[in-house]
C-alpha positions in Angstrom: -15.1 10.6 121.3 -17.6 9.9 119.3 -14.7 10.9 116.1 -12.0 9.0 117.7 -14.5 5.5 117.0 -15.3 6.8 113.7 -11.7 6.7 113.0 -10.7 3.6 114.8 -13.5 1.4 112.7 -12.3 3.4 109.5 -8.8 2.1 110.4 -10.1 -1.5 111.6 -11.9 -1.6 108.1 -8.5 -1.6 106.0 -7.0 -4.3 104.8 -4.6 -6.4 107.1 -1.5 -6.1 105.6 -2.0 -2.0 105.7 -3.1 -2.1 109.1 0.0 -3.7 109.9 2.1 -2.2 108.4 0.5 1.0 109.7 0.8 -0.2 113.2 4.6 -1.5 113.0 5.4 2.2 111.4 3.6 3.9 114.2 5.7 2.3 116.6 8.8 2.6 114.8 8.3 6.7 114.3 9.1 7.0 117.8 12.4 5.6 117.3 13.4 7.7 114.3 13.6 10.9 115.6 16.9 9.9 117.6 18.2 8.6 114.3 17.2 11.9 112.1 17.8 14.1 115.6 19.8 13.4 118.2 22.5 11.5 116.1 23.7 15.0 114.4 23.4 16.3 117.6 25.8 14.2 119.2 28.3 14.7 116.5 27.8 17.6 117.0 28.7 17.7 120.6 31.5 15.5 120.7 32.9 17.4 117.4 32.0 20.8 117.6 32.3 21.2 113.7 29.4 21.5 111.4 31.3 20.4 108.5 31.5 17.1 110.3 28.5 16.6 110.9 27.6 17.1 107.2 30.4 14.5 106.2 28.7 12.0 109.0 25.2 12.5 107.4 26.5 11.9 103.8 28.3 8.3 105.0 25.4 7.7 106.2 23.7 7.9 103.0 26.2 6.1 101.2 25.1 3.2 103.1 21.6 3.5 102.2 22.4 3.6 98.9 24.4 0.8 98.8 22.3 -1.3 101.0 19.5 -0.6 98.3 21.3 -2.7 96.2 22.4 -5.3 98.3 18.8 -5.7 99.8 17.6 -6.4 96.0 19.7 -9.2 95.7 18.6 -10.6 99.2 15.1 -10.5 98.0 15.5 -13.3 95.5 15.7 -15.5 98.5 14.8 -13.6 102.0 11.6 -12.8 102.9 10.9 -9.3 102.7 9.0 -9.6 106.0 13.0 -10.7 107.4 14.7 -7.8 105.8 12.4 -5.1 107.1 12.3 -6.8 110.8 16.2 -7.0 110.6 16.3 -3.2 109.0 14.6 -2.1 111.7 16.8 -4.0 114.4 20.2 -3.8 113.1 19.7 0.4 112.7 18.5 0.7 116.1 21.9 -1.5 117.5 23.7 0.5 115.1 23.0 3.5 116.6 23.9 2.5 120.2 27.3 1.1 118.9 28.5 4.6 117.1 27.2 5.9 120.8 29.8 3.5 122.4 32.6 5.3 119.8 34.9 7.4 122.3 36.8 9.2 119.6 34.7 10.9 117.1 37.5 10.8 114.7 37.0 11.7 110.5 37.5 7.6 110.0 35.3 6.5 112.9 32.3 9.1 111.5 32.9 7.5 108.2 32.8 4.2 109.1 29.8 5.0 112.1 27.9 6.8 109.7 28.0 4.6 106.7 27.2 1.2 108.7 24.2 3.2 110.0 23.0 4.5 106.7 23.2 0.7 105.8 21.4 -0.7 108.6 18.4 2.2 107.7 18.8 1.4 103.9 16.8 -2.4 104.8 14.6 -0.5 106.7 13.4 2.4 104.7 13.9 0.1 100.5 11.6 -2.7 102.7 9.3 -0.2 104.0 8.2 1.7 100.5 8.3 -2.1 98.7 5.4 -3.2 101.6 3.3 0.0 101.4 3.5 -0.1 97.9 1.8 -3.4 97.1 -0.3 -3.3 99.6 -1.9 -0.3 99.3 -3.2 1.7 96.1 -3.8 5.0 94.7 -7.5 6.2 96.2 -5.6 4.8 99.8 -2.4 6.2 99.8 -3.6 9.6 100.9 -5.1 7.8 104.1 -2.0 5.9 104.4 0.7 8.6 104.8 -1.7 10.5 106.4 -2.2 8.7 109.5 1.7 7.7 109.3 3.2 11.2 109.3 0.6 12.0 112.1 2.1 9.8 114.1 5.7 10.5 112.4 4.9 14.4 113.9 3.7 13.1 117.2 7.2 11.0 117.3 8.7 14.2 116.7 6.7 16.0 119.1 7.1 13.8 122.4 10.5 12.1 121.8 12.8 14.8 121.4 11.0 16.8 124.2 11.4 13.8 126.2 14.9 13.1 125.4 15.9 16.9 125.8 14.3 16.9 129.3 15.7 13.9 130.4 19.5 14.8 128.9 19.1 18.4 130.5 18.0 17.2 133.9 20.6 13.8 134.2 23.7 15.9 133.1 26.0 16.6 136.2 23.4 13.8 138.5 25.0 11.5 140.3 23.2 8.3 141.4 24.3 5.4 143.2 28.3 6.2 142.9 27.2 6.6 139.1 27.5 10.4 137.5 25.3 10.4 134.3 27.1 13.0 131.7 25.1 13.7 128.7 26.7 10.8 126.4 25.9 8.5 129.5 22.5 9.8 128.9 22.1 9.3 124.9 23.6 5.3 125.8 20.1 4.7 128.1 17.9 6.4 125.4 19.5 4.1 123.1 18.9 1.0 125.3 15.0 2.2 125.3 15.2 2.9 121.5 16.0 -0.9 120.7 12.6 -2.0 123.2 10.6 -0.1 121.1 13.0 -1.9 117.9 11.4 -4.5 119.3 7.8 -4.1 119.7 8.0 -3.2 116.4 8.9 -6.4 114.8 6.7 -8.2 117.3 3.9 -6.2 115.3 5.8 -6.9 112.0 5.8 -10.3 112.1 1.6 -10.8 112.3 1.8 -9.3 108.1 1.1 -11.6 105.6 2.7 -10.1 102.6 3.2 -11.6 99.0 5.4 -10.4 96.6 5.7 -11.2 93.3 8.3 -14.0 91.4 9.7 -11.9 89.0 13.2 -11.4 90.8 15.2 -9.5 88.3 16.0 -5.9 89.5 19.2 -4.5 87.0 18.3 -2.4 84.6 20.1 1.0 83.2 17.3 2.0 80.7 14.1 3.2 81.5 11.1 4.7 80.3 11.3 8.6 80.0 9.0 9.3 83.0 10.7 7.0 85.4 13.8 10.0 84.5 11.1 12.8 85.5 10.7 10.6 88.7 14.5 10.4 90.0 14.9 14.0 88.7 12.3 14.5 91.8 14.2 12.1 93.7 16.9 13.8 93.4 15.3 17.4 94.3 13.9 16.0 97.3 17.4 14.9 98.1 19.2 17.8 97.9 16.8 18.8 101.3 16.7 15.8 103.0 20.1 15.9 104.4 19.7 19.2 105.9 16.5 18.6 107.7 18.5 16.1 109.5 21.6 18.1 110.1 20.8 22.0 110.1 18.1 21.4 113.1 21.1 20.2 115.5 23.7 22.4 114.3 22.1 25.4 114.4 20.1 24.6 117.4 23.8 23.8 119.5 25.6 26.6 118.2 23.0 29.5 118.7 21.4 28.0 121.9 23.6 25.5 123.0 21.3 22.3 124.4 19.0 19.5 122.9 15.9 20.5 125.6 15.5 23.3 123.8 15.5 21.6 120.5 12.9 19.2 122.0 10.6 22.0 123.2 10.6 24.2 119.5 9.9 21.2 117.8 7.4 20.0 120.2 5.6 23.7 120.3 5.6 23.8 116.2 4.4 19.8 115.6 1.1 19.2 117.2 -1.3 21.5 114.8 0.9 19.7 111.5 0.4 16.1 113.4 -3.4 17.2 113.1 -3.7 18.8 109.7 -1.5 15.8 108.2 -3.9 13.9 109.5 -6.9 15.4 108.4 -5.8 16.1 105.0 -4.8 12.4 104.6 -8.0 11.4 105.5 -10.3 13.6 103.5 -8.0 15.2 100.7 -8.7 13.5 97.3 -5.7 12.3 94.8 -6.3 15.6 93.1 -5.4 17.6 95.7 -2.0 16.3 96.4 -0.1 18.8 94.4 -1.8 21.8 96.6 -0.1 20.0 99.8 2.8 19.9 97.7 3.2 23.2 96.6 2.8 24.8 100.3 5.2 22.5 101.2 8.1 24.4 99.3 7.4 27.0 100.1 6.6 26.8 103.2 10.5 25.2 103.7 11.9 28.2 101.9 10.3 30.9 103.7 12.0 29.1 106.8 15.2 29.2 105.1 15.0 33.1 104.3 14.4 33.5 108.1 17.9 31.4 109.0 19.2 33.2 106.4 18.6 36.7 107.0 18.5 36.8 110.9 21.1 33.7 111.4 20.0 34.1 115.6 18.6 31.7 118.2 15.1 33.8 115.8 16.1 32.7 112.9 16.6 29.1 113.9 13.3 28.9 115.2 11.2 30.5 112.2 13.8 27.8 110.7 12.7 24.8 113.0 8.9 25.8 112.8 8.8 25.7 108.9 10.8 22.6 108.7 8.1 20.8 110.9 5.4 22.0 108.8 7.6 21.5 105.7 8.8 18.1 106.3 5.4 15.6 106.6 3.2 18.2 104.2 6.1 17.4 101.7 5.9 13.6 102.4 1.9 13.4 102.5 2.2 14.3 98.8 5.3 13.2 97.7 5.5 9.5 98.5 2.0 9.1 96.4 3.3 10.6 93.5 6.3 8.7 93.6 4.0 5.1 93.8 1.5 6.3 91.4 5.2 6.8 88.9 6.1 2.9 89.9 3.1 1.7 89.2 2.8 3.0 85.6 5.7 2.8 84.7 6.0 -0.6 86.2 3.1 -1.5 84.1 4.3 0.1 81.4 7.8 -1.6 81.5 6.7 -5.1 83.3 9.3 -5.3 85.3 9.7 -6.1 89.3 8.8 -2.8 91.4 11.5 -2.9 93.5 13.3 -1.8 90.8 12.1 1.7 90.9 12.3 1.6 94.8 16.5 0.7 94.2 16.8 3.5 91.4 14.8 5.8 93.3 17.5 5.2 96.1 20.1 6.4 93.4 17.9 9.8 92.9 17.8 10.7 96.5 21.8 10.3 96.6 22.5 12.2 94.1 20.5 15.1 95.6 21.8 14.3 99.0 25.7 14.6 98.0 24.7 17.8 96.0 23.1 19.4 99.4 25.6 18.1 101.9 28.6 18.5 99.3 27.8 21.8 98.6 27.9 22.6 102.7 31.2 21.1 103.1 32.0 23.4 99.8 31.3 26.0 101.5 32.0 25.8 105.1 35.9 24.9 103.7 36.0 27.4 101.1 34.3 30.5 102.9 33.4 29.8 106.3 31.4 27.5 108.1 28.9 30.6 109.0 28.5 31.4 105.4 27.3 27.6 104.8 24.8 27.9 107.4 23.3 30.8 106.0 23.3 30.7 102.1 23.6 26.8 101.6 19.9 26.3 102.4 18.5 29.2 101.1 20.1 28.1 97.6 18.6 24.0 98.2 15.4 25.4 99.4 15.1 27.6 96.5 16.1 24.3 94.2 13.2 22.4 95.8 10.7 24.8 94.4 11.5 23.3 90.9 9.8 19.9 92.8 6.4 21.3 92.2 6.3 21.6 88.2 7.9 18.9 87.9 5.6 16.9 89.8 2.8 18.3 88.4 4.3 17.4 85.1 4.5 13.6 86.9 1.3 13.5 87.4 -0.3 14.4 84.1 1.5 12.1 82.7 1.0 9.3 85.1 -3.2 10.5 84.7 -2.8 10.5 80.7 -1.8 6.9 81.1 -4.1 5.5 83.3 -7.0 7.4 81.6 -6.0 5.9 78.0 -5.8 2.1 79.0 -8.7 2.6 81.0 -10.9 3.8 77.3 -8.7 0.9 76.2 -10.5 -1.7 78.3 -14.0 -0.3 78.1 -14.0 -0.1 74.1 -12.9 -4.3 73.9 
């Protein structure tokens, strides 16, 4: 109990805007698993085609990268807090709209995916922007550690609750209303929207001030930023699979979302605690070790799936995936933001420029990863794609570690040089 009180006091000792952002994201964390896991499972249930799930996800990412540009232009006249709140609400509402579509054909999936991605784009780009301006390199490990802790807790509890609800209510008749899986999904969407409203209410208490420089359109950058874009592409090639692969594999080998929730629940508890502790105690210099462990764990998980390709292989992959994702994010985002701080100072530009182009880098990786899966599924077979596409992208992502190490070293050298110059003056 004393330890918990100490952690609460430490949290309350942070700056006001940082606390508001963390609380907002802690609440919204209970919406994200619905978007990331069960949307893919819903599409898989209604199409029974893994390639269409990947296509839907790719359409969603097209929406994200499109919105990042639109959001940048809107920032010239609209408060960032308003855009962030709108992204939270619209992403929850648009997901519910997809659940109301009765015929998930090729066109319907593409349109639904694009608009859901467009809504999510407002959420993610403004989330990064607010975090960038309201944290610094010294407290970002704590910020992302606490945020990842709640994301991990949500990834445990939400799939368990939703999976149990769907499995328990499917086929039940109450007051003359017969519940099926799709009806249960729609009820979940209503609850998701209420949670999103609570998140927006907390966000309204923030006092955020953005810089006046609103120029965001640039095509040439410092070489260090091109390295960061390469790192974002390596993150992106795996990111699409983090959403689609667990849902596809569980539905293929095990058959229902309840098991998906149980698997993620069992594997997520230890990860949640570990990520918070690492975020609390790890110094900026420890990020690269966390980075290395995370990419190796994910690659091992892809080998489990590819070699066994069975229910046991799925369980092994999902266990590794749940362990990998928060650890990777804990290391990746502080590296990204440190790079933006440095390059933004060198080039004297609005930092949203880098967030927007970072989304382009992510999209390039997502397009490659999901495009590879779709290509293998149609040219060879779906089973071949499920086995080997994951191994390929997992192996490629291992290149992220030496690249992140190089980026970090260049950023540190620049900061040391600037510090020495100021000291001499």
